[in-house]
N, C-alpha and C positions, 0 to 999 in steps of 0.2 A: 568439153564436159557438160552434161545436161544439168538443169536445175535440180533434178532428183538426186543426182550424184553429189552435188554440192551440199545438199541437205542431209546426206548420210552421216551418221556419227562415226567416230573412229572405230576401227576394227583390228583384229589380230593380224599379224603377218601371215602371208600366204606361203606355205611350204609344201614340199612333196609328202606323199603318204608315209614314207618311212620315218621322216623327221617328225611328223605329227604323232605317229604311233609311239616313237621313242619318248617324246615329251609326256604323252598320256600315260605310258607305262610308269614313268617316274612319279607322276601324280598319284597313280593307282596305289603305290606303296603307302603314300600318306593317307589316302582314303581308307585303306584296310586298317591302318593303325588307328585312325579315328573311329572306325567301326568297333574295333576291339576295345578301345578305351570306353566307348559308349556301353559295350557289354559289361565291362568292369564296373562302371558307375551303376548300371542297373542291378548288378549283383550286390553292390553295397546298399542300394536302395531296399532290396529284399531283406537285408539284415538289420534295418533300422528297428528300434523299439517302437512301441505303439502306445497311444494314450486313450483311455476310455472316454466315450462320449455318451450322453444320455440318449438312448434309443427312442425314448418317448418325446423327444424334442418336437414340438408341433410344426407342421407345414400345412400349406393349403394346396390342394390339387383339384383336378377336374370334378371330383366327387365330394369336395369340401375338405373338412379337417382330416388330416392324416398325421403320421409320425415319420421321423427319420427312418425307423425300422421298416415301415411300410414301403418306403422308396426303394428298398432292395428288391421288392417283388419276389421275395423268397430266395433270391440268389445270395451267394456267399459274399460277394464283393460289390462295391458301389463306387463309381466315379461320378462326382458331382461337379458341374461347372457353375460357378457363382457369377451370374450375369449381372453386370452393372445396369442400373435403371434410373431414369430421370422422371420421377413421378409427376404426372400432370402435363408432361411435354408431349408434343405430337411425334409421330413416327420419324420424320426427318432428323429430329434432335436426339434420338436414342443412340446408344453407344455403337459407333462404327466398328470398333475393335471386337466387341462381343458378337456383333452381327457377323463379322468376318469369320471368326472361328466356329461359331455355332452353325453357320451355313454348311460347313464342310463335314459335320458329323451327321451322317444320315443312315448308314447301314450298320445296325447293331448286332446282327446275327453272329458275327465272329466273336464279339465280346460275350454275348450270351452263351456261346458254345464253351467258353472257359469259365462259366459261372460268375460273370461280371455284368452288373447292370450299369446303365448310364442314365443320368438325368440332369436337367437344368434346374438349378435352384436360383430363381430370379430374386433379386434384392429389392423388388418393388411389389405392388399389390397384384394379386392373381388376375382379376378380371381384366385390368388394363394391359398387363403384360401378355396374357393369353391371347388377346386380340392381335398383338404384335406377332406372336407365334403363328397364329392362323394366317395373317397377312403374308408372312414369310414362307408359309407352307411347310413348316417344320413339324415332324411327327414324333420327335423324341419326347420321352416323359418330361413334363413341365410342372414345376411347383413354385409357389411363393414361399420364400424363407424370411420374408421381411421382418416378422415379429420375433424371430429367433436368431438373428445375426450375431448379437452379442455373445450368445452361447456357442453357436457353430463356428464363428470366426474369432474366438477369444484370442487376444494377443496379436491380431492382425488388423489391417485397415479395412473396416467396413466400407463398402462402396467401391472397392477395387476388385478387378477380375481375379478369380482364384480357381484352380483345380484342386479338389480335395478327394483323397482316396480313403475308403472305409472298408473294414472287415467285420463281418457278422459272425459271432459264435453263439448259436442259439438266439436268445433275445438280447445278448450283450453286443454293443457296437463299439468299435475302436477306430480311431483315426490313425492311418499308417503312413501318410505322405501328403504334402501339399506343395504347391508352387504358384507363382504369380508372374506378372509382367511377361517377359519373353518365354517363360516356362510354358505358357499356354499355347505356344507354337506347336506343342505336341498334338494339338487337334487339327492342325493345318496341313494341307498338301500343296497349296498354291506356292507358298514361299519355298518349300522344299524343291518343287519343280523349277521355280525361278532360279534357284541357286545353281541348277545344272546348266543354265543358259549362259551365253557369252556376256550378256550385260547384267546378269544377276537380278537383284531386286530393284536396281536403279534408284537406290536411296543414298543420300549424301554421306552417311556414316561409313559406307562400304569402302574398302581398299581396292579401288579400280584404277586402271591406267588413265593417263590424261586423255580427254576427249570422249570418255565413256559417258553415256547419258545417265544423269543422276538427278532428275527433277523432283523425285518423290522425297518427302520429308517424313520422319517418324514423329508426327505430331497429330495424327488423326487423318491427315490428308492422304496418307498412303492407302487407306481403306474407305475413303469418302470421295464421291464424284458429284460435281455440280450440286453441292449442298446436301447430299444424302449419303448414308452408307451405300456403298457401291452396289451391293446385291439387291437393294430395294427397287432399282430401276426395272429390272426384268419382271418383277412382280406387278409393278404398275402397268407395264406394257401388256401383261396378261389379263388386265382388267380387275385385279384384286383391289379391295378397299383398304386403305391404310388408316381408317378412322379407328382410333383407340378409345373413343368415348371421352376424350379429354376436352376441356373447355377451350374455345378459340383463344389464341395468344396474340 
């Protein structure tokens, strides 16, 4: 046996095609049930009541002071991602989780076609966080909600990642749904694709057979590589500056 083979992690049993397909067919029944349950949960979500929010709540955007109502860009619905921010800290110390999910939201035309706008509401100052947006190459609408978080996130933990959904009726704004923690995986495709592979996310909490690789921990290290949010490295290799205008630490 070669050294390469000795270094290989454990793997599933090898079977013939018919046996493989039979096992997959059994799993497919569970997948379809999971999909239908997800549809049922989404149906219940559409039937939630809503709460009014002040549409004049101030934000800061690229053109200066704007309002929550402006962030709809005249569309009927708005999805806002509340980006965690460490004010005064350099790029390597910014939130790896928020960087992970925000990196994966790029194409907004499908949302726009359904009268939905999407925007990042950063929980830090605009100028500093906008430099981070530019470093990362994100083109989604970007606002600072720093001075309005107690209003916009009332009853929730300020400084934590959140997705919040809004509905506009004329000039009136209503909050219709919110989620946090693993709920923000709705923005991600990487984990969804990892879940299709034989080793999954390779995180220690997963129920995997003995010998499966599980070196990743859910403590920030799963979206951080060599001291930085993982997606930053490709931007540095492309020659982009990560200077956020913060003082040296």
